[in-house]
All heavy atoms as TSV, in Angstrom:
chain	resi	resn	atom	element	x	y	z
A	1	LYS	N	N	87.637	124.213	56.464
A	1	LYS	CA	C	87.653	124.365	57.887
A	1	LYS	C	C	86.255	124.820	58.322
A	1	LYS	O	O	85.626	125.652	57.716
A	1	LYS	CB	C	88.670	125.400	58.286
A	1	LYS	CG	C	88.830	125.537	59.814
A	1	LYS	CD	C	90.039	126.307	60.219
A	1	LYS	CE	C	90.046	126.393	61.710
A	1	LYS	NZ	N	91.252	126.799	62.282
A	2	ARG	N	N	85.808	124.282	59.499
A	2	ARG	CA	C	84.490	124.597	59.999
A	2	ARG	C	C	84.555	125.799	60.933
A	2	ARG	O	O	85.610	126.026	61.534
A	2	ARG	CB	C	83.860	123.383	60.751
A	2	ARG	CG	C	83.842	122.113	59.924
A	2	ARG	CD	C	82.750	122.197	58.951
A	2	ARG	NE	N	82.612	120.962	58.225
A	2	ARG	CZ	C	82.193	120.821	56.982
A	2	ARG	NH1	N	81.844	121.862	56.327
A	2	ARG	NH2	N	82.113	119.678	56.412
A	3	PRO	N	N	83.470	126.497	61.122
A	3	PRO	CA	C	83.435	127.640	62.017
A	3	PRO	C	C	83.359	127.272	63.456
A	3	PRO	O	O	83.290	128.180	64.345
A	3	PRO	CB	C	82.185	128.431	61.576
A	3	PRO	CG	C	81.327	127.378	61.026
A	3	PRO	CD	C	82.204	126.341	60.413
A	4	TRP	N	N	83.349	126.003	63.810
A	4	TRP	CA	C	83.330	125.585	65.193
A	4	TRP	C	C	84.460	124.658	65.544
A	4	TRP	O	O	85.074	124.069	64.668
A	4	TRP	CB	C	81.968	124.843	65.505
A	4	TRP	CG	C	81.744	123.652	64.658
A	4	TRP	CD1	C	82.217	122.421	64.854
A	4	TRP	CD2	C	81.046	123.605	63.387
A	4	TRP	NE1	N	81.844	121.574	63.843
A	4	TRP	CE2	C	81.110	122.263	62.958
A	4	TRP	CE3	C	80.338	124.526	62.635
A	4	TRP	CZ2	C	80.499	121.853	61.786
A	4	TRP	CZ3	C	79.768	124.098	61.490
A	4	TRP	CH2	C	79.851	122.816	61.077
A	5	HIS	N	N	84.772	124.547	66.799
A	5	HIS	CA	C	85.851	123.708	67.273
A	5	HIS	C	C	85.273	122.406	67.791
A	5	HIS	O	O	84.366	122.445	68.632
A	5	HIS	CB	C	86.603	124.407	68.393
A	5	HIS	CG	C	87.670	123.549	69.011
A	5	HIS	ND1	N	88.894	123.373	68.392
A	5	HIS	CD2	C	87.731	122.878	70.152
A	5	HIS	CE1	C	89.634	122.572	69.115
A	5	HIS	NE2	N	88.968	122.258	70.190
A	6	LEU	N	N	85.730	121.284	67.344
A	6	LEU	CA	C	85.291	120.006	67.819
A	6	LEU	C	C	86.427	119.348	68.596
A	6	LEU	O	O	87.589	119.215	68.070
A	6	LEU	CB	C	84.949	119.096	66.629
A	6	LEU	CG	C	84.463	117.686	66.903
A	6	LEU	CD1	C	83.179	117.764	67.739
A	6	LEU	CD2	C	84.278	116.944	65.656
A	7	SER	N	N	86.184	118.986	69.776
A	7	SER	CA	C	87.216	118.283	70.578
A	7	SER	C	C	86.610	117.096	71.284
A	7	SER	O	O	85.455	116.791	71.209
A	7	SER	CB	C	87.833	119.286	71.602
A	7	SER	OG	O	86.896	119.635	72.538
A	8	PHE	N	N	87.443	116.412	72.025
A	8	PHE	CA	C	87.029	115.190	72.746
A	8	PHE	C	C	87.456	115.347	74.190
A	8	PHE	O	O	88.499	115.902	74.487
A	8	PHE	CB	C	87.747	113.967	72.145
A	8	PHE	CG	C	87.386	112.670	72.781
A	8	PHE	CD1	C	86.197	112.041	72.439
A	8	PHE	CD2	C	88.240	112.093	73.673
A	8	PHE	CE1	C	85.860	110.865	73.044
A	8	PHE	CE2	C	87.908	110.897	74.237
A	8	PHE	CZ	C	86.729	110.267	73.944
A	9	SER	N	N	86.647	114.870	75.089
A	9	SER	CA	C	86.970	114.928	76.520
A	9	SER	C	C	87.961	113.796	76.877
A	9	SER	O	O	87.659	112.599	76.675
A	9	SER	CB	C	85.740	114.806	77.387
A	9	SER	OG	O	86.068	114.711	78.731
A	10	TYR	N	N	89.049	114.127	77.446
A	10	TYR	CA	C	90.063	113.179	77.865
A	10	TYR	C	C	90.076	113.023	79.415
A	10	TYR	O	O	91.028	112.548	79.989
A	10	TYR	CB	C	91.408	113.616	77.390
A	10	TYR	CG	C	91.569	113.643	75.895
A	10	TYR	CD1	C	91.394	114.852	75.212
A	10	TYR	CD2	C	91.907	112.517	75.198
A	10	TYR	CE1	C	91.503	114.859	73.824
A	10	TYR	CE2	C	92.014	112.535	73.833
A	10	TYR	CZ	C	91.809	113.725	73.151
A	10	TYR	OH	O	91.936	113.762	71.789
A	11	GLY	N	N	89.013	113.454	80.036
A	11	GLY	CA	C	88.893	113.432	81.495
A	11	GLY	C	C	89.234	112.077	82.174
A	11	GLY	O	O	89.996	111.990	83.072
A	12	ARG	N	N	88.652	111.012	81.668
A	12	ARG	CA	C	88.930	109.720	82.220
A	12	ARG	C	C	90.355	109.272	82.065
A	12	ARG	O	O	90.924	108.701	82.991
A	12	ARG	CB	C	87.959	108.666	81.608
A	12	ARG	CG	C	86.532	108.851	82.060
A	12	ARG	CD	C	85.606	107.769	81.534
A	12	ARG	NE	N	85.951	106.519	82.099
A	12	ARG	CZ	C	85.677	105.350	81.524
A	12	ARG	NH1	N	85.003	105.300	80.387
A	12	ARG	NH2	N	85.984	104.207	82.160
A	13	ALA	N	N	90.961	109.585	80.923
A	13	ALA	CA	C	92.370	109.266	80.762
A	13	ALA	C	C	93.237	110.026	81.711
A	13	ALA	O	O	94.210	109.521	82.221
A	13	ALA	CB	C	92.734	109.533	79.312
A	14	LEU	N	N	92.923	111.312	81.879
A	14	LEU	CA	C	93.698	112.142	82.839
A	14	LEU	C	C	93.593	111.546	84.285
A	14	LEU	O	O	94.525	111.416	84.949
A	14	LEU	CB	C	93.215	113.544	82.819
A	14	LEU	CG	C	93.579	114.388	81.620
A	14	LEU	CD1	C	92.836	115.698	81.595
A	14	LEU	CD2	C	95.091	114.623	81.540
A	15	GLN	N	N	92.374	111.308	84.672
A	15	GLN	CA	C	92.129	110.862	86.055
A	15	GLN	C	C	92.696	109.471	86.309
A	15	GLN	O	O	93.251	109.246	87.360
A	15	GLN	CB	C	90.615	110.829	86.322
A	15	GLN	CG	C	89.978	112.150	86.348
A	15	GLN	CD	C	88.455	112.106	86.371
A	15	GLN	OE1	O	87.888	111.011	86.441
A	15	GLN	NE2	N	87.820	113.229	86.370
A	16	GLY	N	N	92.514	108.555	85.317
A	16	GLY	CA	C	92.995	107.226	85.576
A	16	GLY	C	C	94.486	107.106	85.869
A	16	GLY	O	O	94.905	106.465	86.851
A	17	THR	N	N	95.282	107.736	85.122
A	17	THR	CA	C	96.764	107.716	85.343
A	17	THR	C	C	97.126	108.418	86.666
A	17	THR	O	O	97.935	107.898	87.421
A	17	THR	CB	C	97.502	108.411	84.190
A	17	THR	OG1	O	97.175	107.760	83.004
A	17	THR	CG2	C	98.982	108.429	84.406
A	18	VAL	N	N	96.465	109.549	86.915
A	18	VAL	CA	C	96.818	110.252	88.110
A	18	VAL	C	C	96.367	109.452	89.349
A	18	VAL	O	O	97.162	109.351	90.370
A	18	VAL	CB	C	96.068	111.683	88.183
A	18	VAL	CG1	C	96.251	112.340	89.511
A	18	VAL	CG2	C	96.642	112.483	87.040
A	19	LEU	N	N	95.219	108.837	89.379
A	19	LEU	CA	C	94.808	108.054	90.569
A	19	LEU	C	C	95.690	106.846	90.766
A	19	LEU	O	O	95.930	106.464	91.921
A	19	LEU	CB	C	93.320	107.652	90.376
A	19	LEU	CG	C	92.328	108.799	90.421
A	19	LEU	CD1	C	90.907	108.293	90.089
A	19	LEU	CD2	C	92.310	109.385	91.803
A	20	LYS	N	N	96.145	106.252	89.663
A	20	LYS	CA	C	97.034	105.060	89.801
A	20	LYS	C	C	98.393	105.482	90.385
A	20	LYS	O	O	99.026	104.727	91.099
A	20	LYS	CB	C	97.171	104.349	88.494
A	20	LYS	CG	C	95.941	103.518	88.216
A	20	LYS	CD	C	96.028	102.709	86.960
A	20	LYS	CE	C	94.737	101.997	86.756
A	20	LYS	NZ	N	94.769	101.051	85.675
A	21	GLU	N	N	98.848	106.686	90.053
A	21	GLU	CA	C	100.119	107.232	90.585
A	21	GLU	C	C	99.919	107.554	92.081
A	21	GLU	O	O	100.783	107.279	92.915
A	21	GLU	CB	C	100.597	108.420	89.832
A	21	GLU	CG	C	101.197	108.136	88.502
A	21	GLU	CD	C	102.589	107.533	88.568
A	21	GLU	OE1	O	103.185	107.461	89.631
A	21	GLU	OE2	O	103.064	107.123	87.486
A	22	TRP	N	N	98.829	108.195	92.392
A	22	TRP	CA	C	98.582	108.659	93.770
A	22	TRP	C	C	98.332	107.518	94.720
A	22	TRP	O	O	98.888	107.475	95.839
A	22	TRP	CB	C	97.385	109.608	93.761
A	22	TRP	CG	C	96.967	110.120	95.086
A	22	TRP	CD1	C	97.760	110.622	96.036
A	22	TRP	CD2	C	95.631	110.116	95.601
A	22	TRP	NE1	N	96.995	111.012	97.130
A	22	TRP	CE2	C	95.693	110.692	96.916
A	22	TRP	CE3	C	94.390	109.731	95.108
A	22	TRP	CZ2	C	94.535	110.826	97.698
A	22	TRP	CZ3	C	93.249	109.898	95.902
A	22	TRP	CH2	C	93.353	110.441	97.164
A	23	LYS	N	N	97.492	106.563	94.419
A	23	LYS	CA	C	97.191	105.394	95.275
A	23	LYS	C	C	96.670	105.773	96.633
A	23	LYS	O	O	96.797	105.007	97.600
A	23	LYS	CB	C	98.443	104.533	95.423
A	23	LYS	CG	C	98.990	104.012	94.101
A	23	LYS	CD	C	100.334	103.262	94.303
A	23	LYS	CE	C	100.936	103.039	92.983
A	23	LYS	NZ	N	102.370	102.864	93.079
A	24	GLY	N	N	96.125	106.978	96.785
A	24	GLY	CA	C	95.612	107.433	98.061
A	24	GLY	C	C	96.609	107.750	99.090
A	24	GLY	O	O	96.260	107.945	100.262
A	25	ASP	N	N	97.857	107.844	98.699
A	25	ASP	CA	C	98.913	108.090	99.650
A	25	ASP	C	C	99.500	109.487	99.398
A	25	ASP	O	O	99.975	109.793	98.338
A	25	ASP	CB	C	99.998	107.036	99.471
A	25	ASP	CG	C	101.158	107.081	100.448
A	25	ASP	OD1	O	101.314	108.117	101.181
A	25	ASP	OD2	O	101.914	106.102	100.527
A	26	ASP	N	N	99.475	110.298	100.488
A	26	ASP	CA	C	99.972	111.657	100.371
A	26	ASP	C	C	101.494	111.702	99.902
A	26	ASP	O	O	101.887	112.675	99.319
A	26	ASP	CB	C	99.850	112.406	101.695
A	26	ASP	CG	C	98.422	112.823	101.977
A	26	ASP	OD1	O	97.581	112.626	101.098
A	26	ASP	OD2	O	98.157	113.256	103.096
A	27	ALA	N	N	102.170	110.660	100.202
A	27	ALA	CA	C	103.614	110.644	99.754
A	27	ALA	C	C	103.728	110.544	98.246
A	27	ALA	O	O	104.820	110.883	97.706
A	27	ALA	CB	C	104.281	109.386	100.342
A	28	ASN	N	N	102.640	110.267	97.521
A	28	ASN	CA	C	102.656	110.118	96.071
A	28	ASN	C	C	102.062	111.324	95.349
A	28	ASN	O	O	101.888	111.305	94.142
A	28	ASN	CB	C	101.929	108.858	95.618
A	28	ASN	CG	C	102.553	107.634	96.143
A	28	ASN	OD1	O	103.780	107.540	96.293
A	28	ASN	ND2	N	101.749	106.611	96.410
A	29	ILE	N	N	101.773	112.418	96.090
A	29	ILE	CA	C	101.112	113.588	95.496
A	29	ILE	C	C	101.967	114.164	94.391
A	29	ILE	O	O	101.466	114.500	93.289
A	29	ILE	CB	C	100.764	114.604	96.561
A	29	ILE	CG1	C	99.572	114.095	97.407
A	29	ILE	CG2	C	100.411	115.927	95.927
A	29	ILE	CD1	C	99.180	114.980	98.612
A	30	ALA	N	N	103.224	114.360	94.667
A	30	ALA	CA	C	104.124	114.942	93.671
A	30	ALA	C	C	104.206	114.110	92.391
A	30	ALA	O	O	104.132	114.650	91.249
A	30	ALA	CB	C	105.531	115.157	94.207
A	31	ALA	N	N	104.248	112.803	92.509
A	31	ALA	CA	C	104.270	111.897	91.379
A	31	ALA	C	C	102.947	111.978	90.616
A	31	ALA	O	O	102.933	112.005	89.356
A	31	ALA	CB	C	104.554	110.474	91.804
A	32	ALA	N	N	101.843	112.106	91.332
A	32	ALA	CA	C	100.526	112.178	90.691
A	32	ALA	C	C	100.439	113.529	89.940
A	32	ALA	O	O	99.923	113.580	88.831
A	32	ALA	CB	C	99.425	112.071	91.719
A	33	GLN	N	N	100.871	114.619	90.541
A	33	GLN	CA	C	100.902	115.895	89.868
A	33	GLN	C	C	101.735	115.909	88.613
A	33	GLN	O	O	101.374	116.504	87.590
A	33	GLN	CB	C	101.354	116.998	90.857
A	33	GLN	CG	C	100.321	117.278	91.926
A	33	GLN	CD	C	100.797	118.247	92.966
A	33	GLN	OE1	O	101.986	118.362	93.252
A	33	GLN	NE2	N	99.872	118.899	93.619
A	34	ALA	N	N	102.908	115.270	88.717
A	34	ALA	CA	C	103.780	115.176	87.510
A	34	ALA	C	C	103.114	114.363	86.400
A	34	ALA	O	O	103.195	114.732	85.249
A	34	ALA	CB	C	105.103	114.504	87.908
A	35	ALA	N	N	102.447	113.246	86.799
A	35	ALA	CA	C	101.708	112.468	85.804
A	35	ALA	C	C	100.620	113.283	85.155
A	35	ALA	O	O	100.357	113.152	83.941
A	35	ALA	CB	C	101.140	111.194	86.458
A	36	LEU	N	N	99.914	114.097	85.938
A	36	LEU	CA	C	98.841	114.940	85.396
A	36	LEU	C	C	99.404	115.892	84.367
A	36	LEU	O	O	98.815	116.095	83.261
A	36	LEU	CB	C	98.167	115.708	86.540
A	36	LEU	CG	C	97.063	116.679	86.084
A	36	LEU	CD1	C	95.951	116.017	85.337
A	36	LEU	CD2	C	96.546	117.498	87.245
A	37	MET	N	N	100.549	116.483	84.665
A	37	MET	CA	C	101.134	117.450	83.703
A	37	MET	C	C	101.556	116.775	82.394
A	37	MET	O	O	101.361	117.323	81.317
A	37	MET	CB	C	102.308	118.172	84.400
A	37	MET	CG	C	101.960	119.026	85.509
A	37	MET	SD	S	100.762	120.304	85.110
A	37	MET	CE	C	101.673	121.300	83.987
A	38	VAL	N	N	102.059	115.559	82.512
A	38	VAL	CA	C	102.451	114.790	81.321
A	38	VAL	C	C	101.253	114.539	80.451
A	38	VAL	O	O	101.203	114.719	79.223
A	38	VAL	CB	C	103.202	113.537	81.651
A	38	VAL	CG1	C	103.356	112.594	80.473
A	38	VAL	CG2	C	104.573	113.798	82.278
A	39	ARG	N	N	100.152	114.078	81.120
A	39	ARG	CA	C	98.926	113.702	80.382
A	39	ARG	C	C	98.235	114.953	79.860
A	39	ARG	O	O	97.764	114.928	78.700
A	39	ARG	CB	C	97.953	112.918	81.305
A	39	ARG	CG	C	98.457	111.608	81.787
A	39	ARG	CD	C	99.107	110.856	80.678
A	39	ARG	NE	N	98.413	109.612	80.486
A	39	ARG	CZ	C	98.597	108.862	79.410
A	39	ARG	NH1	N	99.418	109.286	78.421
A	39	ARG	NH2	N	97.994	107.733	79.224
A	40	ALA	N	N	98.243	116.019	80.594
A	40	ALA	CA	C	97.581	117.258	80.131
A	40	ALA	C	C	98.319	117.798	78.879
A	40	ALA	O	O	97.723	118.241	77.900
A	40	ALA	CB	C	97.554	118.318	81.207
A	41	LYS	N	N	99.676	117.770	78.899
A	41	LYS	CA	C	100.453	118.200	77.725
A	41	LYS	C	C	100.176	117.293	76.555
A	41	LYS	O	O	100.049	117.784	75.423
A	41	LYS	CB	C	101.940	118.134	78.130
A	41	LYS	CG	C	102.869	118.440	76.942
A	41	LYS	CD	C	102.906	119.906	76.598
A	41	LYS	CE	C	104.041	120.288	75.652
A	41	LYS	NZ	N	103.733	120.278	74.278
A	42	ALA	N	N	100.094	115.994	76.729
A	42	ALA	CA	C	99.831	115.059	75.670
A	42	ALA	C	C	98.449	115.301	75.096
A	42	ALA	O	O	98.286	115.298	73.856
A	42	ALA	CB	C	99.902	113.610	76.172
A	43	ASN	N	N	97.491	115.550	75.928
A	43	ASN	CA	C	96.107	115.881	75.444
A	43	ASN	C	C	96.090	117.166	74.666
A	43	ASN	O	O	95.423	117.248	73.664
A	43	ASN	CB	C	95.134	115.916	76.618
A	43	ASN	CG	C	94.910	114.507	77.222
A	43	ASN	OD1	O	95.255	113.518	76.593
A	43	ASN	ND2	N	94.382	114.490	78.413
A	44	SER	N	N	96.810	118.163	75.133
A	44	SER	CA	C	96.910	119.432	74.442
A	44	SER	C	C	97.522	119.217	73.076
A	44	SER	O	O	97.009	119.728	72.048
A	44	SER	CB	C	97.738	120.431	75.251
A	44	SER	OG	O	97.929	121.596	74.535
A	45	ASP	N	N	98.631	118.429	73.050
A	45	ASP	CA	C	99.309	118.207	71.750
A	45	ASP	C	C	98.357	117.421	70.791
A	45	ASP	O	O	98.296	117.724	69.595
A	45	ASP	CB	C	100.587	117.407	71.967
A	45	ASP	CG	C	101.687	118.204	72.639
A	45	ASP	OD1	O	101.534	119.451	72.742
A	45	ASP	OD2	O	102.629	117.572	73.133
A	46	ALA	N	N	97.642	116.472	71.318
A	46	ALA	CA	C	96.728	115.661	70.474
A	46	ALA	C	C	95.654	116.566	69.927
A	46	ALA	O	O	95.257	116.460	68.761
A	46	ALA	CB	C	96.122	114.556	71.305
A	47	ASN	N	N	95.158	117.486	70.681
A	47	ASN	CA	C	94.096	118.368	70.288
A	47	ASN	C	C	94.567	119.311	69.130
A	47	ASN	O	O	93.794	119.697	68.289
A	47	ASN	CB	C	93.609	119.263	71.454
A	47	ASN	CG	C	92.345	119.984	71.109
A	47	ASN	OD1	O	91.455	119.459	70.488
A	47	ASN	ND2	N	92.281	121.240	71.569
A	48	LYS	N	N	95.889	119.541	69.093
A	48	LYS	CA	C	96.476	120.390	68.047
A	48	LYS	C	C	97.044	119.584	66.936
A	48	LYS	O	O	97.603	120.095	65.960
A	48	LYS	CB	C	97.595	121.246	68.627
A	48	LYS	CG	C	97.107	122.229	69.649
A	48	LYS	CD	C	98.235	123.116	70.180
A	48	LYS	CE	C	99.117	122.331	71.126
A	48	LYS	NZ	N	100.165	123.183	71.774
A	49	GLY	N	N	96.842	118.225	66.981
A	49	GLY	CA	C	97.400	117.353	65.946
A	49	GLY	C	C	98.917	117.169	66.034
A	49	GLY	O	O	99.543	116.847	65.058
A	50	GLU	N	N	99.481	117.420	67.203
A	50	GLU	CA	C	100.949	117.333	67.385
A	50	GLU	C	C	101.428	116.245	68.281
A	50	GLU	O	O	102.608	116.177	68.592
A	50	GLU	CB	C	101.420	118.706	67.929
A	50	GLU	CG	C	101.097	119.901	67.062
A	50	GLU	CD	C	101.382	121.195	67.722
A	50	GLU	OE1	O	101.806	121.237	68.901
A	50	GLU	OE2	O	101.203	122.246	67.044
A	51	TYR	N	N	100.589	115.360	68.779
A	51	TYR	CA	C	100.982	114.317	69.688
A	51	TYR	C	C	101.936	113.343	69.049
A	51	TYR	O	O	101.660	112.809	68.011
A	51	TYR	CB	C	99.777	113.607	70.264
A	51	TYR	CG	C	100.146	112.487	71.181
A	51	TYR	CD1	C	100.789	112.783	72.433
A	51	TYR	CD2	C	99.870	111.163	70.935
A	51	TYR	CE1	C	101.099	111.776	73.314
A	51	TYR	CE2	C	100.193	110.144	71.803
A	51	TYR	CZ	C	100.807	110.446	73.003
A	51	TYR	OH	O	101.123	109.463	73.869
A	52	GLY	N	N	103.100	113.082	69.749
A	52	GLY	CA	C	104.080	112.189	69.213
A	52	GLY	C	C	104.231	110.863	69.915
A	52	GLY	O	O	105.113	110.094	69.584
A	53	GLY	N	N	103.376	110.632	70.940
A	53	GLY	CA	C	103.361	109.354	71.632
A	53	GLY	C	C	104.249	109.358	72.884
A	53	GLY	O	O	104.404	108.292	73.475
A	54	ALA	N	N	104.793	110.446	73.300
A	54	ALA	CA	C	105.695	110.460	74.416
A	54	ALA	C	C	105.049	110.226	75.786
A	54	ALA	O	O	105.720	109.923	76.767
A	54	ALA	CB	C	106.429	111.819	74.502
A	55	ALA	N	N	103.763	110.293	75.904
A	55	ALA	CA	C	103.082	110.127	77.172
A	55	ALA	C	C	102.680	108.672	77.441
A	55	ALA	O	O	101.860	108.410	78.293
A	55	ALA	CB	C	101.831	111.035	77.255
A	56	GLY	N	N	103.230	107.749	76.674
A	56	GLY	CA	C	102.803	106.364	76.801
A	56	GLY	C	C	103.351	105.646	77.997
A	56	GLY	O	O	103.020	104.458	78.266
A	57	ALA	N	N	104.154	106.283	78.812
A	57	ALA	CA	C	104.737	105.640	80.016
A	57	ALA	C	C	103.974	106.081	81.254
A	57	ALA	O	O	103.188	107.031	81.224
A	57	ALA	CB	C	106.207	106.018	80.154
A	58	GLY	N	N	104.200	105.437	82.356
A	58	GLY	CA	C	103.576	105.811	83.587
A	58	GLY	C	C	102.529	104.754	84.060
A	58	GLY	O	O	102.147	103.920	83.265
A	59	ALA	N	N	102.114	104.933	85.299
A	59	ALA	CA	C	101.174	103.985	85.864
A	59	ALA	C	C	99.845	104.008	85.111
A	59	ALA	O	O	99.223	105.036	84.915
A	59	ALA	CB	C	100.912	104.336	87.335
A	60	GLY	N	N	99.496	102.850	84.578
A	60	GLY	CA	C	98.210	102.704	83.973
A	60	GLY	C	C	98.081	103.330	82.582
A	60	GLY	O	O	97.029	103.372	81.988
A	61	ALA	N	N	99.144	103.801	82.041
A	61	ALA	CA	C	99.127	104.527	80.753
A	61	ALA	C	C	98.577	103.674	79.644
A	61	ALA	O	O	97.908	104.142	78.763
A	61	ALA	CB	C	100.488	105.083	80.389
A	62	GLY	N	N	98.873	102.384	79.657
A	62	GLY	CA	C	98.414	101.474	78.640
A	62	GLY	C	C	97.181	100.740	78.998
A	62	GLY	O	O	96.709	99.876	78.215
A	63	ASP	N	N	96.620	100.915	80.189
A	63	ASP	CA	C	95.470	100.169	80.635
A	63	ASP	C	C	94.212	100.666	79.904
A	63	ASP	O	O	94.050	101.873	79.601
A	63	ASP	CB	C	95.240	100.353	82.162
A	63	ASP	CG	C	96.372	99.709	82.973
A	63	ASP	OD1	O	97.215	99.018	82.374
A	63	ASP	OD2	O	96.390	99.941	84.165
A	64	SER	N	N	93.278	99.724	79.694
A	64	SER	CA	C	91.983	100.117	79.115
A	64	SER	C	C	91.162	100.809	80.177
A	64	SER	O	O	91.162	100.477	81.356
A	64	SER	CB	C	91.243	98.842	78.657
A	64	SER	OG	O	89.929	99.169	78.276
A	65	LEU	N	N	90.408	101.823	79.758
A	65	LEU	CA	C	89.489	102.548	80.696
A	65	LEU	C	C	88.049	102.068	80.443
A	65	LEU	O	O	87.109	102.603	81.039
A	65	LEU	CB	C	89.601	104.025	80.428
A	65	LEU	CG	C	90.947	104.653	80.684
A	65	LEU	CD1	C	90.970	106.102	80.280
A	65	LEU	CD2	C	91.340	104.515	82.145
A	66	HIS	N	N	87.893	101.024	79.682
A	66	HIS	CA	C	86.555	100.506	79.412
A	66	HIS	C	C	85.966	99.882	80.687
A	66	HIS	O	O	86.583	99.156	81.397
A	66	HIS	CB	C	86.596	99.408	78.321
A	66	HIS	CG	C	85.283	98.762	78.107
A	66	HIS	ND1	N	84.265	99.396	77.432
A	66	HIS	CD2	C	84.795	97.562	78.465
A	66	HIS	CE1	C	83.216	98.606	77.365
A	66	HIS	NE2	N	83.557	97.426	78.020
A	67	GLU	N	N	84.689	100.307	80.973
A	67	GLU	CA	C	83.938	99.756	82.089
A	67	GLU	C	C	82.767	99.010	81.524
A	67	GLU	O	O	81.848	99.551	80.935
A	67	GLU	CB	C	83.421	100.897	82.975
A	67	GLU	CG	C	84.504	101.754	83.652
A	67	GLU	CD	C	85.183	101.013	84.768
A	67	GLU	OE1	O	84.608	100.086	85.348
A	67	GLU	OE2	O	86.338	101.411	85.087
A	68	LYS	N	N	82.793	97.660	81.725
A	68	LYS	CA	C	81.772	96.817	81.188
A	68	LYS	C	C	80.405	97.204	81.795
A	68	LYS	O	O	80.273	97.461	82.974
A	68	LYS	CB	C	82.095	95.331	81.552
A	68	LYS	CG	C	81.163	94.354	80.892
A	68	LYS	CD	C	81.543	92.950	81.237
A	68	LYS	CE	C	80.566	91.972	80.563
A	68	LYS	NZ	N	80.953	90.589	80.795
A	69	ASN	N	N	79.429	97.301	80.916
A	69	ASN	CA	C	78.036	97.644	81.297
A	69	ASN	C	C	77.869	99.048	81.821
A	69	ASN	O	O	76.865	99.392	82.437
A	69	ASN	CB	C	77.477	96.597	82.293
A	69	ASN	CG	C	77.442	95.213	81.720
A	69	ASN	OD1	O	77.147	94.990	80.540
A	69	ASN	ND2	N	77.758	94.267	82.518
A	70	TYR	N	N	78.844	99.922	81.629
A	70	TYR	CA	C	78.745	101.295	82.056
A	70	TYR	C	C	77.794	102.047	81.138
A	70	TYR	O	O	77.855	101.905	79.933
A	70	TYR	CB	C	80.088	101.998	82.058
A	70	TYR	CG	C	80.073	103.418	82.617
A	70	TYR	CD1	C	80.103	103.611	83.965
A	70	TYR	CD2	C	79.973	104.493	81.755
A	70	TYR	CE1	C	80.087	104.878	84.445
A	70	TYR	CE2	C	79.923	105.773	82.267
A	70	TYR	CZ	C	80.017	105.995	83.606
A	70	TYR	OH	O	79.945	107.249	84.100
A	71	VAL	N	N	76.838	102.809	81.727
A	71	VAL	CA	C	75.909	103.563	80.946
A	71	VAL	C	C	76.351	105.015	80.877
A	71	VAL	O	O	76.481	105.627	81.934
A	71	VAL	CB	C	74.478	103.461	81.522
A	71	VAL	CG1	C	73.510	104.294	80.703
A	71	VAL	CG2	C	74.067	102.000	81.548
A	72	TYR	N	N	76.553	105.496	79.691
A	72	TYR	CA	C	77.012	106.884	79.543
A	72	TYR	C	C	75.834	107.867	79.488
A	72	TYR	O	O	74.789	107.565	79.012
A	72	TYR	CB	C	77.865	107.030	78.270
A	72	TYR	CG	C	79.185	106.333	78.374
A	72	TYR	CD1	C	79.331	105.040	77.991
A	72	TYR	CD2	C	80.297	107.024	78.896
A	72	TYR	CE1	C	80.561	104.400	78.143
A	72	TYR	CE2	C	81.476	106.397	78.988
A	72	TYR	CZ	C	81.606	105.087	78.619
A	72	TYR	OH	O	82.830	104.461	78.754
């Protein structure tokens, strides 16, 4: 075991699903918040090596987040 913690940023994955649920409509805020909680829990579980695949549903969950020609 190393003396430092190595993790990965899941920000785009969190945002993508939430934005697709919200769709810019205030009527979808609760659904977007629920989607955020599901994704945040999945990311937490993945970080601990405990993710079981349960967060695979929802708007955009299986969509690619790849942006062609995006410069990081």
